[in-house]
HTML snippet that shows the backbone in 3Dmol.js (N, CA, C, O; Angstrom):
<script src="https://3Dmol.org/build/3Dmol-min.js"></script>
<div id="view" style="width:600px;height:400px;position:relative"></div>
<script>
const pdb = `
ATOM      1  N   UNK A   1       0.541  -5.800  13.038  1.00  0.00           N
ATOM      2  CA  UNK A   1      -0.639  -5.732  12.556  1.00  0.00           C
ATOM      3  C   UNK A   1      -0.414  -7.581  12.290  1.00  0.00           C
ATOM      4  O   UNK A   1       0.389  -8.208  11.600  1.00  0.00           O
ATOM      5  N   UNK A   2      -1.658  -8.057  13.295  1.00  0.00           N
ATOM      6  CA  UNK A   2      -2.080  -9.323  12.469  1.00  0.00           C
ATOM      7  C   UNK A   2      -2.957  -9.523  11.469  1.00  0.00           C
ATOM      8  O   UNK A   2      -4.168  -9.306  11.515  1.00  0.00           O
ATOM      9  N   UNK A   3      -2.178 -10.043  10.343  1.00  0.00           N
ATOM     10  CA  UNK A   3      -3.118 -10.304   9.370  1.00  0.00           C
ATOM     11  C   UNK A   3      -3.410 -11.742   8.689  1.00  0.00           C
ATOM     12  O   UNK A   3      -2.564 -12.517   8.243  1.00  0.00           O
ATOM     13  N   UNK A   4      -4.866 -11.915   8.718  1.00  0.00           N
ATOM     14  CA  UNK A   4      -4.862 -13.390   7.806  1.00  0.00           C
ATOM     15  C   UNK A   4      -3.952 -14.098   6.990  1.00  0.00           C
ATOM     16  O   UNK A   4      -3.865 -13.244   6.108  1.00  0.00           O
ATOM     17  N   UNK A   5      -3.331 -14.857   6.672  1.00  0.00           N
ATOM     18  CA  UNK A   5      -3.001 -15.458   5.548  1.00  0.00           C
ATOM     19  C   UNK A   5      -3.268 -15.273   4.634  1.00  0.00           C
ATOM     20  O   UNK A   5      -2.524 -14.681   3.852  1.00  0.00           O
ATOM     21  N   UNK A   6      -4.042 -15.550   4.431  1.00  0.00           N
ATOM     22  CA  UNK A   6      -4.984 -15.443   2.887  1.00  0.00           C
ATOM     23  C   UNK A   6      -5.361 -13.744   2.554  1.00  0.00           C
ATOM     24  O   UNK A   6      -5.378 -13.282   1.413  1.00  0.00           O
ATOM     25  N   UNK A   7      -5.648 -12.961   3.789  1.00  0.00           N
ATOM     26  CA  UNK A   7      -5.508 -11.502   3.177  1.00  0.00           C
ATOM     27  C   UNK A   7      -4.296 -10.794   3.072  1.00  0.00           C
ATOM     28  O   UNK A   7      -4.367  -9.646   2.633  1.00  0.00           O
ATOM     29  N   UNK A   8      -2.881 -11.379   3.477  1.00  0.00           N
ATOM     30  CA  UNK A   8      -1.822 -11.030   2.874  1.00  0.00           C
ATOM     31  C   UNK A   8      -1.595 -11.620   2.597  1.00  0.00           C
ATOM     32  O   UNK A   8      -0.532 -11.673   3.214  1.00  0.00           O
ATOM     33  N   UNK A   9      -1.590 -12.893   1.700  1.00  0.00           N
ATOM     34  CA  UNK A   9      -1.187 -12.624   0.286  1.00  0.00           C
ATOM     35  C   UNK A   9      -2.002 -12.323  -0.414  1.00  0.00           C
ATOM     36  O   UNK A   9      -1.560 -12.117  -1.544  1.00  0.00           O
ATOM     37  N   UNK A  10      -3.311 -12.144  -0.297  1.00  0.00           N
ATOM     38  CA  UNK A  10      -3.960 -11.009  -1.862  1.00  0.00           C
ATOM     39  C   UNK A  10      -3.717 -10.273  -1.663  1.00  0.00           C
ATOM     40  O   UNK A  10      -4.083  -9.585  -2.616  1.00  0.00           O
ATOM     41  N   UNK A  11      -2.846  -9.140  -0.402  1.00  0.00           N
ATOM     42  CA  UNK A  11      -2.891  -8.013  -0.745  1.00  0.00           C
ATOM     43  C   UNK A  11      -1.610  -8.103  -0.908  1.00  0.00           C
ATOM     44  O   UNK A  11      -1.279  -6.981  -1.291  1.00  0.00           O
ATOM     45  N   UNK A  12      -0.604  -8.816  -0.845  1.00  0.00           N
ATOM     46  CA  UNK A  12       0.676  -9.009  -1.576  1.00  0.00           C
ATOM     47  C   UNK A  12       0.740  -9.193  -3.405  1.00  0.00           C
ATOM     48  O   UNK A  12       1.626  -8.909  -4.211  1.00  0.00           O
ATOM     49  N   UNK A  13      -0.284  -9.643  -3.529  1.00  0.00           N
ATOM     50  CA  UNK A  13      -0.140  -9.865  -4.951  1.00  0.00           C
ATOM     51  C   UNK A  13      -1.366  -8.641  -5.642  1.00  0.00           C
ATOM     52  O   UNK A  13      -1.848  -8.886  -6.748  1.00  0.00           O
ATOM     53  N   UNK A  14      -1.721  -7.556  -4.998  1.00  0.00           N
ATOM     54  CA  UNK A  14      -1.933  -6.539  -5.423  1.00  0.00           C
ATOM     55  C   UNK A  14      -0.924  -5.611  -5.516  1.00  0.00           C
ATOM     56  O   UNK A  14      -0.866  -4.921  -6.534  1.00  0.00           O
ATOM     57  N   UNK A  15      -0.038  -5.457  -4.544  1.00  0.00           N
ATOM     58  CA  UNK A  15       1.129  -5.221  -4.449  1.00  0.00           C
ATOM     59  C   UNK A  15       1.624  -5.495  -5.814  1.00  0.00           C
ATOM     60  O   UNK A  15       1.799  -4.704  -6.740  1.00  0.00           O
ATOM     61  N   UNK A  16       1.808  -6.716  -5.759  1.00  0.00           N
ATOM     62  CA  UNK A  16       2.778  -6.921  -7.003  1.00  0.00           C
ATOM     63  C   UNK A  16       2.154  -6.876  -8.108  1.00  0.00           C
ATOM     64  O   UNK A  16       3.080  -7.060  -8.897  1.00  0.00           O
ATOM     65  N   UNK A  17       0.996  -6.732  -8.880  1.00  0.00           N
ATOM     66  CA  UNK A  17       0.501  -6.471  -9.714  1.00  0.00           C
ATOM     67  C   UNK A  17       0.984  -4.935  -9.668  1.00  0.00           C
ATOM     68  O   UNK A  17       2.043  -4.586 -10.190  1.00  0.00           O
ATOM     69  N   UNK A  18       0.288  -4.218  -9.129  1.00  0.00           N
ATOM     70  CA  UNK A  18       0.829  -2.706  -9.298  1.00  0.00           C
ATOM     71  C   UNK A  18       2.250  -2.314  -9.794  1.00  0.00           C
ATOM     72  O   UNK A  18       2.486  -1.467 -10.655  1.00  0.00           O
ATOM     73  N   UNK A  19       3.373  -3.239  -8.955  1.00  0.00           N
ATOM     74  CA  UNK A  19       5.099  -2.418  -9.629  1.00  0.00           C
ATOM     75  C   UNK A  19       4.954  -3.798 -10.648  1.00  0.00           C
ATOM     76  O   UNK A  19       6.159  -3.973 -10.829  1.00  0.00           O
ATOM     77  N   UNK A  20       4.405  -4.709 -11.302  1.00  0.00           N
ATOM     78  CA  UNK A  20       4.129  -5.022 -12.410  1.00  0.00           C
ATOM     79  C   UNK A  20       3.361  -4.501 -13.668  1.00  0.00           C
ATOM     80  O   UNK A  20       3.689  -4.609 -14.849  1.00  0.00           O
ATOM     81  N   UNK A  21       2.810  -4.205 -13.395  1.00  0.00           N
ATOM     82  CA  UNK A  21       2.247  -3.191 -14.411  1.00  0.00           C
ATOM     83  C   UNK A  21       2.660  -1.208 -14.531  1.00  0.00           C
ATOM     84  O   UNK A  21       2.549  -0.348 -15.404  1.00  0.00           O
ATOM     85  N   UNK A  22       3.130  -1.257 -13.169  1.00  0.00           N
ATOM     86  CA  UNK A  22       3.437  -0.335 -13.219  1.00  0.00           C
ATOM     87  C   UNK A  22       2.301   0.751 -13.072  1.00  0.00           C
ATOM     88  O   UNK A  22       2.299   1.861 -13.605  1.00  0.00           O
ATOM     89  N   UNK A  23       1.536   0.326 -12.416  1.00  0.00           N
ATOM     90  CA  UNK A  23       0.359   1.213 -12.126  1.00  0.00           C
ATOM     91  C   UNK A  23      -0.515   1.736 -10.661  1.00  0.00           C
ATOM     92  O   UNK A  23      -0.690   0.607 -10.203  1.00  0.00           O
ATOM     93  N   UNK A  24      -0.779   2.110 -10.247  1.00  0.00           N
ATOM     94  CA  UNK A  24      -0.087   3.336 -10.542  1.00  0.00           C
ATOM     95  C   UNK A  24       1.601   3.320 -10.422  1.00  0.00           C
ATOM     96  O   UNK A  24       2.167   2.660  -9.550  1.00  0.00           O
ATOM     97  N   UNK A  25       2.405   4.224 -11.526  1.00  0.00           N
ATOM     98  CA  UNK A  25       3.542   4.278 -10.912  1.00  0.00           C
ATOM     99  C   UNK A  25       4.197   4.348  -9.673  1.00  0.00           C
ATOM    100  O   UNK A  25       5.235   3.783  -9.328  1.00  0.00           O
ATOM    101  N   UNK A  26       3.091   5.502  -8.717  1.00  0.00           N
ATOM    102  CA  UNK A  26       4.152   5.698  -7.362  1.00  0.00           C
ATOM    103  C   UNK A  26       3.897   4.680  -6.886  1.00  0.00           C
ATOM    104  O   UNK A  26       3.623   5.073  -5.752  1.00  0.00           O
ATOM    105  N   UNK A  27       3.740   3.439  -6.854  1.00  0.00           N
ATOM    106  CA  UNK A  27       3.608   2.517  -6.148  1.00  0.00           C
ATOM    107  C   UNK A  27       5.604   1.855  -6.312  1.00  0.00           C
ATOM    108  O   UNK A  27       6.320   1.341  -5.452  1.00  0.00           O
ATOM    109  N   UNK A  28       5.816   2.104  -7.392  1.00  0.00           N
ATOM    110  CA  UNK A  28       7.350   1.348  -7.970  1.00  0.00           C
ATOM    111  C   UNK A  28       8.346   2.745  -7.386  1.00  0.00           C
ATOM    112  O   UNK A  28       9.461   2.935  -6.899  1.00  0.00           O
ATOM    113  N   UNK A  29       7.817   3.088  -7.566  1.00  0.00           N
ATOM    114  CA  UNK A  29       8.750   4.572  -7.090  1.00  0.00           C
ATOM    115  C   UNK A  29       8.821   4.614  -5.498  1.00  0.00           C
ATOM    116  O   UNK A  29       9.831   4.736  -4.805  1.00  0.00           O
ATOM    117  N   UNK A  30       7.766   4.508  -5.175  1.00  0.00           N
ATOM    118  CA  UNK A  30       7.788   4.220  -3.612  1.00  0.00           C
ATOM    119  C   UNK A  30       8.470   3.030  -3.105  1.00  0.00           C
ATOM    120  O   UNK A  30       9.245   3.037  -2.149  1.00  0.00           O
ATOM    121  N   UNK A  31       8.151   2.039  -3.778  1.00  0.00           N
ATOM    122  CA  UNK A  31       8.904   0.689  -3.368  1.00  0.00           C
ATOM    123  C   UNK A  31      10.594   1.522  -3.025  1.00  0.00           C
ATOM    124  O   UNK A  31      11.064   1.937  -1.965  1.00  0.00           O
ATOM    125  N   UNK A  32      11.178   1.509  -4.489  1.00  0.00           N
ATOM    126  CA  UNK A  32      12.098   1.989  -4.774  1.00  0.00           C
ATOM    127  C   UNK A  32      12.663   3.150  -3.566  1.00  0.00           C
ATOM    128  O   UNK A  32      13.652   2.818  -2.913  1.00  0.00           O
ATOM    129  N   UNK A  33      12.049   4.434  -3.306  1.00  0.00           N
ATOM    130  CA  UNK A  33      12.657   5.393  -2.739  1.00  0.00           C
ATOM    131  C   UNK A  33      12.203   4.298  -0.915  1.00  0.00           C
ATOM    132  O   UNK A  33      12.639   5.099  -0.088  1.00  0.00           O
ATOM    133  N   UNK A  34      12.014   3.890  -0.635  1.00  0.00           N
ATOM    134  CA  UNK A  34      12.002   3.003   1.050  1.00  0.00           C
ATOM    135  C   UNK A  34      12.984   2.222   1.131  1.00  0.00           C
ATOM    136  O   UNK A  34      13.520   2.243   2.239  1.00  0.00           O
ATOM    137  N   UNK A  35      13.603   1.276   0.104  1.00  0.00           N
ATOM    138  CA  UNK A  35      14.373   0.703  -0.009  1.00  0.00           C
ATOM    139  C   UNK A  35      15.762   1.547  -0.156  1.00  0.00           C
ATOM    140  O   UNK A  35      16.814   1.258   0.414  1.00  0.00           O
ATOM    141  N   UNK A  36      15.508   2.873  -1.219  1.00  0.00           N
ATOM    142  CA  UNK A  36      16.935   3.556  -0.850  1.00  0.00           C
ATOM    143  C   UNK A  36      17.062   4.029   0.396  1.00  0.00           C
ATOM    144  O   UNK A  36      18.153   4.528   0.671  1.00  0.00           O
ATOM    145  N   UNK A  37      16.063   3.998   1.395  1.00  0.00           N
ATOM    146  CA  UNK A  37      16.239   4.843   2.568  1.00  0.00           C
ATOM    147  C   UNK A  37      16.994   3.519   3.506  1.00  0.00           C
ATOM    148  O   UNK A  37      17.736   3.780   4.453  1.00  0.00           O
ATOM    149  N   UNK A  38      16.714   2.243   3.128  1.00  0.00           N
ATOM    150  CA  UNK A  38      17.817   1.639   3.826  1.00  0.00           C
ATOM    151  C   UNK A  38      16.184   0.475   4.350  1.00  0.00           C
ATOM    152  O   UNK A  38      16.135  -0.092   5.442  1.00  0.00           O
ATOM    153  N   UNK A  39      15.311   0.397   3.530  1.00  0.00           N
ATOM    154  CA  UNK A  39      14.015  -0.878   3.905  1.00  0.00           C
ATOM    155  C   UNK A  39      14.393  -2.069   3.653  1.00  0.00           C
ATOM    156  O   UNK A  39      13.315  -2.420   3.174  1.00  0.00           O
ATOM    157  N   UNK A  40      14.904  -2.807   3.590  1.00  0.00           N
ATOM    158  CA  UNK A  40      14.279  -4.171   3.652  1.00  0.00           C
ATOM    159  C   UNK A  40      13.509  -4.140   2.743  1.00  0.00           C
ATOM    160  O   UNK A  40      12.506  -3.440   2.890  1.00  0.00           O
ATOM    161  N   UNK A  41      13.759  -5.124   1.076  1.00  0.00           N
ATOM    162  CA  UNK A  41      12.782  -4.559   0.226  1.00  0.00           C
ATOM    163  C   UNK A  41      11.376  -5.718   0.386  1.00  0.00           C
ATOM    164  O   UNK A  41      10.415  -5.675  -0.382  1.00  0.00           O
ATOM    165  N   UNK A  42      11.512  -6.774   1.596  1.00  0.00           N
ATOM    166  CA  UNK A  42       9.985  -7.694   1.330  1.00  0.00           C
ATOM    167  C   UNK A  42       9.289  -6.465   2.599  1.00  0.00           C
ATOM    168  O   UNK A  42       8.061  -6.421   2.671  1.00  0.00           O
ATOM    169  N   UNK A  43      10.273  -5.348   3.717  1.00  0.00           N
ATOM    170  CA  UNK A  43       9.316  -4.946   4.749  1.00  0.00           C
ATOM    171  C   UNK A  43       8.663  -3.556   3.904  1.00  0.00           C
ATOM    172  O   UNK A  43       7.635  -2.934   4.173  1.00  0.00           O
ATOM    173  N   UNK A  44       9.546  -3.348   2.913  1.00  0.00           N
ATOM    174  CA  UNK A  44       8.977  -1.788   2.167  1.00  0.00           C
ATOM    175  C   UNK A  44       7.435  -2.654   1.175  1.00  0.00           C
ATOM    176  O   UNK A  44       6.461  -1.943   0.927  1.00  0.00           O
ATOM    177  N   UNK A  45       7.434  -3.555   0.904  1.00  0.00           N
ATOM    178  CA  UNK A  45       6.277  -4.215   0.435  1.00  0.00           C
ATOM    179  C   UNK A  45       4.944  -4.057   1.409  1.00  0.00           C
ATOM    180  O   UNK A  45       3.798  -3.680   1.166  1.00  0.00           O
ATOM    181  N   UNK A  46       5.613  -4.521   2.642  1.00  0.00           N
ATOM    182  CA  UNK A  46       4.381  -4.689   3.380  1.00  0.00           C
ATOM    183  C   UNK A  46       4.137  -3.390   4.130  1.00  0.00           C
ATOM    184  O   UNK A  46       3.388  -3.148   5.076  1.00  0.00           O
ATOM    185  N   UNK A  47       4.899  -2.692   3.509  1.00  0.00           N
ATOM    186  CA  UNK A  47       4.545  -0.950   4.146  1.00  0.00           C
ATOM    187  C   UNK A  47       2.931  -0.211   2.836  1.00  0.00           C
ATOM    188  O   UNK A  47       1.931   0.507   2.867  1.00  0.00           O
ATOM    189  N   UNK A  48       3.667  -0.993   1.991  1.00  0.00           N
ATOM    190  CA  UNK A  48       2.914  -0.337   0.866  1.00  0.00           C
ATOM    191  C   UNK A  48       1.539  -1.356   0.826  1.00  0.00           C
ATOM    192  O   UNK A  48       0.500  -1.003   0.268  1.00  0.00           O
ATOM    193  N   UNK A  49       1.691  -2.598   1.465  1.00  0.00           N
ATOM    194  CA  UNK A  49       0.040  -3.427   1.800  1.00  0.00           C
ATOM    195  C   UNK A  49      -0.503  -2.489   2.665  1.00  0.00           C
ATOM    196  O   UNK A  49      -1.641  -2.082   2.431  1.00  0.00           O
ATOM    197  N   UNK A  50       0.244  -1.984   3.830  1.00  0.00           N
ATOM    198  CA  UNK A  50      -0.545  -1.271   4.709  1.00  0.00           C
ATOM    199  C   UNK A  50      -1.536  -0.163   4.109  1.00  0.00           C
ATOM    200  O   UNK A  50      -2.698   0.075   4.437  1.00  0.00           O
ATOM    201  N   UNK A  51      -0.640   0.517   3.016  1.00  0.00           N
ATOM    202  CA  UNK A  51      -1.646   1.498   1.962  1.00  0.00           C
ATOM    203  C   UNK A  51      -2.882   0.931   1.531  1.00  0.00           C
ATOM    204  O   UNK A  51      -3.933   1.545   1.713  1.00  0.00           O
ATOM    205  N   UNK A  52      -2.854  -0.101   1.019  1.00  0.00           N
ATOM    206  CA  UNK A  52      -3.333  -0.876   0.258  1.00  0.00           C
ATOM    207  C   UNK A  52      -4.713  -1.201   0.853  1.00  0.00           C
ATOM    208  O   UNK A  52      -5.790  -1.105   0.264  1.00  0.00           O
ATOM    209  N   UNK A  53      -4.516  -1.578   2.046  1.00  0.00           N
ATOM    210  CA  UNK A  53      -5.409  -2.742   3.311  1.00  0.00           C
ATOM    211  C   UNK A  53      -6.009  -0.393   4.082  1.00  0.00           C
ATOM    212  O   UNK A  53      -6.859  -0.061   4.907  1.00  0.00           O
ATOM    213  N   UNK A  54      -5.469   0.095   3.620  1.00  0.00           N
ATOM    214  CA  UNK A  54      -6.032   1.122   4.509  1.00  0.00           C
ATOM    215  C   UNK A  54      -7.188   1.718   3.679  1.00  0.00           C
ATOM    216  O   UNK A  54      -8.325   1.771   4.147  1.00  0.00           O
ATOM    217  N   UNK A  55      -6.843   2.232   2.262  1.00  0.00           N
ATOM    218  CA  UNK A  55      -7.699   2.249   1.165  1.00  0.00           C
ATOM    219  C   UNK A  55      -9.065   1.264   1.034  1.00  0.00           C
ATOM    220  O   UNK A  55     -10.198   1.560   0.652  1.00  0.00           O
ATOM    221  N   UNK A  56      -8.697   0.404   1.345  1.00  0.00           N
ATOM    222  CA  UNK A  56      -9.403  -0.658   0.830  1.00  0.00           C
ATOM    223  C   UNK A  56     -10.778  -0.659   1.946  1.00  0.00           C
ATOM    224  O   UNK A  56     -11.993  -0.784   1.795  1.00  0.00           O
ATOM    225  N   UNK A  57     -10.009  -0.481   2.940  1.00  0.00           N
ATOM    226  CA  UNK A  57     -10.738  -0.360   4.362  1.00  0.00           C
ATOM    227  C   UNK A  57     -11.751   1.113   4.090  1.00  0.00           C
ATOM    228  O   UNK A  57     -12.920   1.123   4.476  1.00  0.00           O
ATOM    229  N   UNK A  58     -11.212   2.145   3.482  1.00  0.00           N
ATOM    230  CA  UNK A  58     -11.858   3.601   3.434  1.00  0.00           C
ATOM    231  C   UNK A  58     -12.794   3.426   1.860  1.00  0.00           C
ATOM    232  O   UNK A  58     -13.939   3.865   1.964  1.00  0.00           O
ATOM    233  N   UNK A  59     -12.593   3.102   1.070  1.00  0.00           N
ATOM    234  CA  UNK A  59     -13.503   2.711   0.030  1.00  0.00           C
ATOM    235  C   UNK A  59     -15.112   1.765   0.220  1.00  0.00           C
ATOM    236  O   UNK A  59     -16.161   1.962  -0.393  1.00  0.00           O
ATOM    237  N   UNK A  60     -14.825   0.764   1.247  1.00  0.00           N
ATOM    238  CA  UNK A  60     -15.697  -0.826   1.508  1.00  0.00           C
ATOM    239  C   UNK A  60     -16.508   0.782   2.977  1.00  0.00           C
ATOM    240  O   UNK A  60     -17.704   1.076   2.983  1.00  0.00           O
ATOM    241  N   UNK A  61     -15.770   1.256   3.655  1.00  0.00           N
ATOM    242  CA  UNK A  61     -16.871   2.247   4.728  1.00  0.00           C
ATOM    243  C   UNK A  61     -17.498   3.588   4.436  1.00  0.00           C
ATOM    244  O   UNK A  61     -18.338   4.237   5.059  1.00  0.00           O
ATOM    245  N   UNK A  62     -16.760   3.851   3.155  1.00  0.00           N
ATOM    246  CA  UNK A  62     -16.886   5.286   2.753  1.00  0.00           C
ATOM    247  C   UNK A  62     -18.556   5.236   1.719  1.00  0.00           C
ATOM    248  O   UNK A  62     -19.326   6.150   1.423  1.00  0.00           O
ATOM    249  N   UNK A  63     -18.599   3.664   1.392  1.00  0.00           N
ATOM    250  CA  UNK A  63     -18.875   3.412  -0.812  1.00  0.00           C
ATOM    251  C   UNK A  63     -18.579   4.553  -1.763  1.00  0.00           C
ATOM    252  O   UNK A  63     -19.161   4.834  -2.810  1.00  0.00           O
ATOM    253  N   UNK A  64     -17.352   5.270  -1.065  1.00  0.00           N
ATOM    254  CA  UNK A  64     -17.189   5.825  -2.502  1.00  0.00           C
ATOM    255  C   UNK A  64     -16.173   4.875  -2.947  1.00  0.00           C
ATOM    256  O   UNK A  64     -15.606   3.941  -2.380  1.00  0.00           O
ATOM    257  N   UNK A  65     -16.064   5.629  -4.733  1.00  0.00           N
ATOM    258  CA  UNK A  65     -14.653   5.291  -5.084  1.00  0.00           C
ATOM    259  C   UNK A  65     -13.516   4.721  -4.604  1.00  0.00           C
ATOM    260  O   UNK A  65     -13.440   4.577  -3.383  1.00  0.00           O
ATOM    261  N   UNK A  66     -12.276   4.229  -5.552  1.00  0.00           N
ATOM    262  CA  UNK A  66     -10.993   4.682  -4.992  1.00  0.00           C
ATOM    263  C   UNK A  66     -10.386   5.732  -5.430  1.00  0.00           C
ATOM    264  O   UNK A  66     -10.317   6.231  -6.553  1.00  0.00           O
ATOM    265  N   UNK A  67      -9.803   6.113  -4.082  1.00  0.00           N
ATOM    266  CA  UNK A  67      -9.569   7.436  -4.100  1.00  0.00           C
ATOM    267  C   UNK A  67      -7.432   7.748  -4.927  1.00  0.00           C
ATOM    268  O   UNK A  67      -6.421   7.843  -4.230  1.00  0.00           O
ATOM    269  N   UNK A  68      -7.501   7.818  -6.567  1.00  0.00           N
ATOM    270  CA  UNK A  68      -5.881   7.949  -6.760  1.00  0.00           C
ATOM    271  C   UNK A  68      -4.650   8.575  -5.762  1.00  0.00           C
ATOM    272  O   UNK A  68      -3.636   8.163  -5.200  1.00  0.00           O
ATOM    273  N   UNK A  69      -5.814  10.515  -5.999  1.00  0.00           N
ATOM    274  CA  UNK A  69      -4.918  11.139  -5.026  1.00  0.00           C
ATOM    275  C   UNK A  69      -4.502  10.822  -3.495  1.00  0.00           C
ATOM    276  O   UNK A  69      -3.608  11.214  -2.745  1.00  0.00           O
ATOM    277  N   UNK A  70      -5.508   9.984  -3.405  1.00  0.00           N
ATOM    278  CA  UNK A  70      -5.647   9.236  -1.380  1.00  0.00           C
ATOM    279  C   UNK A  70      -4.825   8.742  -1.415  1.00  0.00           C
ATOM    280  O   UNK A  70      -4.066   8.906  -0.460  1.00  0.00           O
ATOM    281  N   UNK A  71      -4.450   7.922  -2.378  1.00  0.00           N
ATOM    282  CA  UNK A  71      -3.492   6.582  -1.813  1.00  0.00           C
ATOM    283  C   UNK A  71      -2.352   7.064  -2.819  1.00  0.00           C
ATOM    284  O   UNK A  71      -1.313   6.432  -2.624  1.00  0.00           O
ATOM    285  N   UNK A  72      -2.280   7.776  -3.591  1.00  0.00           N
ATOM    286  CA  UNK A  72      -0.645   8.125  -3.919  1.00  0.00           C
ATOM    287  C   UNK A  72      -0.434   9.116  -2.499  1.00  0.00           C
ATOM    288  O   UNK A  72       0.563   8.927  -1.803  1.00  0.00           O
ATOM    289  N   UNK A  73      -0.999   9.712  -2.292  1.00  0.00           N
ATOM    290  CA  UNK A  73      -0.733  10.816  -0.808  1.00  0.00           C
ATOM    291  C   UNK A  73      -0.165   9.759   0.218  1.00  0.00           C
ATOM    292  O   UNK A  73       0.858   9.843   0.898  1.00  0.00           O
ATOM    293  N   UNK A  74      -0.777   9.089   0.174  1.00  0.00           N
ATOM    294  CA  UNK A  74      -0.765   7.501   1.528  1.00  0.00           C
ATOM    295  C   UNK A  74       0.869   6.929   1.419  1.00  0.00           C
ATOM    296  O   UNK A  74       1.738   6.779   2.278  1.00  0.00           O
ATOM    297  N   UNK A  75       0.846   6.714   0.103  1.00  0.00           N
ATOM    298  CA  UNK A  75       2.596   6.494  -0.725  1.00  0.00           C
ATOM    299  C   UNK A  75       3.306   7.222  -0.376  1.00  0.00           C
ATOM    300  O   UNK A  75       4.334   6.600  -0.109  1.00  0.00           O
ATOM    301  N   UNK A  76       3.468   8.514  -0.135  1.00  0.00           N
ATOM    302  CA  UNK A  76       4.347   9.322  -0.031  1.00  0.00           C
ATOM    303  C   UNK A  76       4.693   9.706   1.597  1.00  0.00           C
ATOM    304  O   UNK A  76       5.660  10.046   2.279  1.00  0.00           O
ATOM    305  N   UNK A  77       3.299   9.430   1.740  1.00  0.00           N
ATOM    306  CA  UNK A  77       3.679   9.661   3.846  1.00  0.00           C
ATOM    307  C   UNK A  77       4.296   8.382   4.158  1.00  0.00           C
ATOM    308  O   UNK A  77       4.506   8.257   5.365  1.00  0.00           O
ATOM    309  N   UNK A  78       4.778   7.043   3.186  1.00  0.00           N
ATOM    310  CA  UNK A  78       5.532   6.470   3.976  1.00  0.00           C
ATOM    311  C   UNK A  78       6.703   6.583   4.025  1.00  0.00           C
ATOM    312  O   UNK A  78       7.263   6.849   2.962  1.00  0.00           O
ATOM    313  N   UNK A  79       7.627   6.414   5.396  1.00  0.00           N
ATOM    314  CA  UNK A  79       7.126   5.231   5.782  1.00  0.00           C
ATOM    315  C   UNK A  79       5.947   5.116   7.011  1.00  0.00           C
ATOM    316  O   UNK A  79       5.631   3.992   7.403  1.00  0.00           O
ATOM    317  N   UNK A  80       5.289   6.376   7.623  1.00  0.00           N
ATOM    318  CA  UNK A  80       4.577   7.028   8.301  1.00  0.00           C
ATOM    319  C   UNK A  80       3.079   6.384   7.622  1.00  0.00           C
ATOM    320  O   UNK A  80       2.386   6.572   6.622  1.00  0.00           O
ATOM    321  N   UNK A  81       3.077   5.263   9.197  1.00  0.00           N
ATOM    322  CA  UNK A  81       1.576   4.787   8.248  1.00  0.00           C
ATOM    323  C   UNK A  81      -0.066   5.019   8.031  1.00  0.00           C
ATOM    324  O   UNK A  81      -0.585   5.920   8.689  1.00  0.00           O
ATOM    325  N   UNK A  82      -0.601   4.510   7.447  1.00  0.00           N
ATOM    326  CA  UNK A  82      -2.154   4.976   7.738  1.00  0.00           C
ATOM    327  C   UNK A  82      -2.712   5.604   8.753  1.00  0.00           C
ATOM    328  O   UNK A  82      -1.833   5.301   9.560  1.00  0.00           O
ATOM    329  N   UNK A  83      -3.639   6.391   9.537  1.00  0.00           N
ATOM    330  CA  UNK A  83      -4.204   6.463  10.623  1.00  0.00           C
ATOM    331  C   UNK A  83      -5.123   5.205  10.486  1.00  0.00           C
ATOM    332  O   UNK A  83      -5.590   4.784   9.427  1.00  0.00           O
ATOM    333  N   UNK A  84      -5.325   4.616  11.874  1.00  0.00           N
ATOM    334  CA  UNK A  84      -6.229   3.003  11.860  1.00  0.00           C
ATOM    335  C   UNK A  84      -7.612   4.029  11.858  1.00  0.00           C
ATOM    336  O   UNK A  84      -7.590   4.988  12.630  1.00  0.00           O
ATOM    337  N   UNK A  85      -8.720   3.831  11.048  1.00  0.00           N
ATOM    338  CA  UNK A  85     -10.369   4.772  11.001  1.00  0.00           C
ATOM    339  C   UNK A  85     -10.893   3.409  11.164  1.00  0.00           C
ATOM    340  O   UNK A  85     -11.029   2.587  10.257  1.00  0.00           O
ATOM    341  N   UNK A  86     -11.189   3.238  12.468  1.00  0.00           N
ATOM    342  CA  UNK A  86     -12.193   2.005  12.608  1.00  0.00           C
ATOM    343  C   UNK A  86     -13.755   2.618  13.266  1.00  0.00           C
ATOM    344  O   UNK A  86     -14.690   1.842  13.461  1.00  0.00           O
TER     345      UNK A  86
END
`;
const viewer = $3Dmol.createViewer("view");
viewer.addModel(pdb, "pdb");
viewer.setStyle({}, {cartoon: {color: "spectrum"}});
viewer.zoomTo();
viewer.render();
</script>
């Protein structure tokens, strides 16, 4: 997926912040799991970023609040990517 560099940087910062703060802890758990499954760390972070983008899109599209359960469920499905919701 081609993403504008500024958006890509912002998503990478969100992922890093979630890892640094361990909030939610499932982000760090997912990173460790993916790396243990053989994904290089940068690729694992990109996969997590895809889930962040999907959740942001869902929130913007629906006008609902962030859904932690939906977010964690999507993290748990990685490396299967969230479905595109256009």
